[in-house]
N, C-alpha and C positions, 0 to 999 in steps of 0.2 A: 357461295363465297367465292370471289374473285381473288387471284393471287398478282400483287402489286410491288414493283422492283423501280427501286428510285436511284438512278447515277448521278452522281454529284450529290451525296445529298448532308454533306457537311454545312453548306452555305446557307444563307438565310430563307431561299424561296424551298431549298430541300428539307429544311426545318419544318417550314410549315406546311410542305406537304406529307413529312411525318405526323405534325399533329393530326391535321385532318384526316390522313387514312387509317391511323390505330383507333381514333375514334368510329370510324364509317363502319355502321352495320353490315354492308354487305364487303368489306373488303379485308386482306392480310396484308401486311406488310412481309415480305419472305425476304426480301434482300434491300440493304442500302449500302452504298458502296462512297468507298473515299480512300484515295491512294495516300492523302497527308494522314487521314486518322486511321490507318488499317489497324484492325485489333481492338479499338477503343469501344467502349460501349458508347451508343449513339446519346443517352442522356449526359455524358460527360460535355460532349458539345453544346445539345440542347437540352439544357437543363430543366427545363420544362417538361419533358418527359419521363423523369424519375417516379418509376413505379409503375410506368404505362408499358414498358418494354424490356424486355433483356437482349434485343439483338445489339451485336456488335457492326461496326463498318468492316465491309468486306471490299476486296479487289475486284475491279470491275474487268479484269480479264478472266475471272471464274463466273460469269453470268450463267446461271441457269434459267430455264425456259420458264416464261411467265404470262400470266394474261396481259396485263397493260405493262408498260417500260414508262416510264416518268423520266425526261433526259434534263437535269438541272444542271446544263453545265454551261461554262463560259461560253459567249457567243465564238462561233467560227469551230467549234470541235465537233459537233454533232453531225455536219455534213461529211467528213471525213471517215466515219464510220458507220454511216446508216444503214449500210449493207448487213453490215453483222449485228446491228441493233434488230434488225426486221427478222432476222433469221434465228431471233431466241421470243418474240414478241408479236403477238396478232394485233395489238393495239398499242399504237405508239403516240405519247404527247410531248413534245419537245418545247421546252421551255422558253428556249433561245431564240436570236432573230435568225436561225438560220433556215429557215422555211415559211417565215412569215411575208416575204415578199414572192409577188407574181411575175417569175420572168428574170434569169439571169441578167440581163441588161437591167433590167431597174435596179436589181440588188448590186451591182458592179458600180451604178451611178451614187446610191447612199452609202455603200461599204467599200469602194474603193479598191476591191479584189474580186477575180472571176470567182463564182460559187463551183465549188469542190465535185458536187451532183446535180448538176441542171437539170438531169433527166428525174428527179426527185419533188423538186419543187410543186407541179401542178397535181400533187398525189395529195398533198397538205391541205387540210381544211382550216381557214383561221380560225383561232378558238376563243372567239366572244361568241357566246351563245345568242346576246341579244342582236345580234346580225345574222348568225348562221344556225339556227335552232335545227331547223329541219335536215341542213346537210349534216350536221353533227352525229344526228341519230344513224345514219348507215357509215361514217365515216371510219377508216382505219388509223388514219394517219393526223395529227391535229398540231398545228402551230402554235407556241406560246403566242402572248400579248404583250406589245410594249407597253408599261404603266403609264406612260404618260399621253401613248398613243390611245388606252380605254377612255383614260379621263376626257380627253377632246373629242374621241369620238363618239364618246354617250353624251358629253353634254352638246354634240353636234345632232345627234338621232332625230332628236322630235322635231328639229328643224328641216333638217334635209326629208327626212318620211313625210314630212307634211309638205314640201316644196315651198315652203315659206321663205327661203334665202334668197339673193339677188347673187345668184352664182359667180356673174363676172366681175364681182367686186372682191376685194381680198378677206381673209378669215383671220384674224391676230388670234392667239391662244398665249395668255401667260400663266405659266406651270410653277407652282409652288411646292417645294418637293422635300422630305425629310432624307435623314442621313443612309438610311438602308438602301435607298435607290444605288448607293454606290458599292454594294456586296460587303461581305464579310473580311475581306482582304483590306489590308491597310492601305492609305494613301496619303501624298503629304494633304490632300482636300479634305481628306475626313477626318486628319488626328483631330482631337478633342480640343486642343489649345488652338487652332487655328479655324476650326469650324464654329466653335460654340459661339452666342451671340452674334453672329452675323445674319445679313441677309444678302447673299452674294449670286448674283448672276452670272453664270458659267457658261452659259450656251445663249446669247441674245438672238442668233439664228443658225439656222441650216441642222439643227439637231435632228438625228437618224429617225428618233419616232414620227418625224413628219412625214416621214414615207408612208405610214402605215394609215395617215389621217386620209393622204393624198388618195392612196388606193381606195379604202374602203367608204370614204363620203362621195367619192365622187368630185370632190374639189379641188381645181387645179393651183390655185393662188392661196396657199396655206402657210402659215409662220408661225412656229411654236417659240417661244424665250423661256428658258429655264432658269430659275431661281431657286437655292438653296436656302431653308428656311429653320428654326430652331428646332423641327420635329424629327424623332427616329422614324415613325411610320406616317405615311400620308402622302395622298398630291391631291393638290385642289386646281383644277383648270378653270380658268377666268376666258373664254370666249366672246371676242366680239367682232359683231357683224351687221350687216343692214338686210331689213325683211323688205319686199316686195311693196310696192305702193296698197294702200289700201288692208295691210293687214294690221289688224288690233291685237289689243292684251287678250280679249277673250278666245282668240284664234291662237294664241299661243299657250292658254288653259287647255284648250280642245286636245292639241299638240302632245302636250306634255303628259297631260291625264292618260292618253292612247297609250302611250310607250310603258307608261309606269302600270297599267292595268294588263298589259302583255307579258311583261316581264317580272318575275319575282322577288329579284333583287334590285329593281330601280323604285327609288320614292322622291316623292317631290318634298321639296322643304322650301315653301315660299310664306312665311306667317308676316303677319303683320306688327306682334308685340314679341317680347321676350328677346333674349340674347342669342337664341337659337333661330334666326329667321331667315338664314340663307345658310347651304351647306356646309361643313365644317368637319375636315376630315380627323380630328382629335376622337370624335366621339364613334368613330369606324372602325377603330382598331381592333384587328381579329375578327373583323365582320366581313362578308364576301357583299355588303349592300352599296351601291351605287347614290348618292342622294344628288338631286338634280333641283336646281335653280333658276330662276330668269327673272328678267325685267326688260323693259322697252321705253324709249325715248319716243313718244306718240309724234313730235314734230317732226323728227329727222327720219326715226325708222332706224335707228341703231339699236341691236339688239345685244342683250349681255345673257351669254348663258353659262351657267356655273355647274362643275360636277367635283364632288369629293369623294375620293375612294379611298382605302389603305392599299398603299401600292403591292406589298408581299401576298394580299389577298386578292381583291376585284383584279388588280394589275398584274398577277402571277398566278400564284398557288390555288388562289379559290376559284378564278376561272377554270384553272386546267381540272380541278376535279368535277366543276360543274360541266364541262364538257367530257369527262370522264362518265359521269351519270348516264347523259345522253347518248354517248356511244354504245353503253352497256344496258340499257333501256332500264335504268332505275329512275326514280322520280328525280327531277332536276336538281332539286333543293337538298336533298339527302345528304345528311353529314356537316352541311352548311347552314345549321339554323343558328348558328350562335350570332346574338343581335348586338355586341358591342358592348364598352363598359361606360358608365357615368355615374360619377364624376372618374377622371382617369390623369 
């Protein structure tokens, strides 16, 4: 039984980590920190944890040695304390953006400020098992993944891996996202009267998760457009590109089936009838699955790849626990078997 600690456990991703790790057959949560909620029971903030744990939030200044340390902090904080965190845990998984990008110059380009711990950046493995399964098995330090980057990268994965795309042409990804992407803290854009019943494009171009897609896909000309919709959980990436001459629908089927067979949480959703003919994030709430769909215009070569995820799970805490399983030699799917709900 491994001991797990979560720093910043009062937020949404921290709450999902608690839900997963408390039920994990090989893990014990020994500390969950929050300055704001110090001394309160975890279930007072995360009511779904009633009768599941009697732990209270502790002070992050009082960290005890642990086997694996999850950092569920706001972006920009982990890099300033990484040396201290490494002193209490052999394995660290940081859910923020602090260690996702390779190299301080690339980080400054997208986040607008110098990285506080540039010598640590190349020690972290990007925490998306579908891309770095073998590297994660020997990793000590793992970065989190951007939820929108995850949906886009997984949507691109079959096409990129099979070499089907015209890589010198633009890739356009339209992301539709739920309100939980904004985090637990209230802001004017997430205030219910302002957000309810809207379809609001808030980042037409230049969203920071674009950097992860460029880095992991190897594609230089990528654009992400972010639109908030009336969901709490969920991200849906609709990715547009062009396939090489001669690529047919049968080639897409082969590519998508290949990645689905290699990855336990990737599923193909491409049906001829019914209302769930393409991926839909609603039915993935609480699950670690990513549903993939695709279509092709054979006359023009225009390809559409669709990926649906729960942004708090496959886009954050679920991938983090999946990475932990690989790091510590557990079955990759352990503690992540929940398949979602329908109807919801």
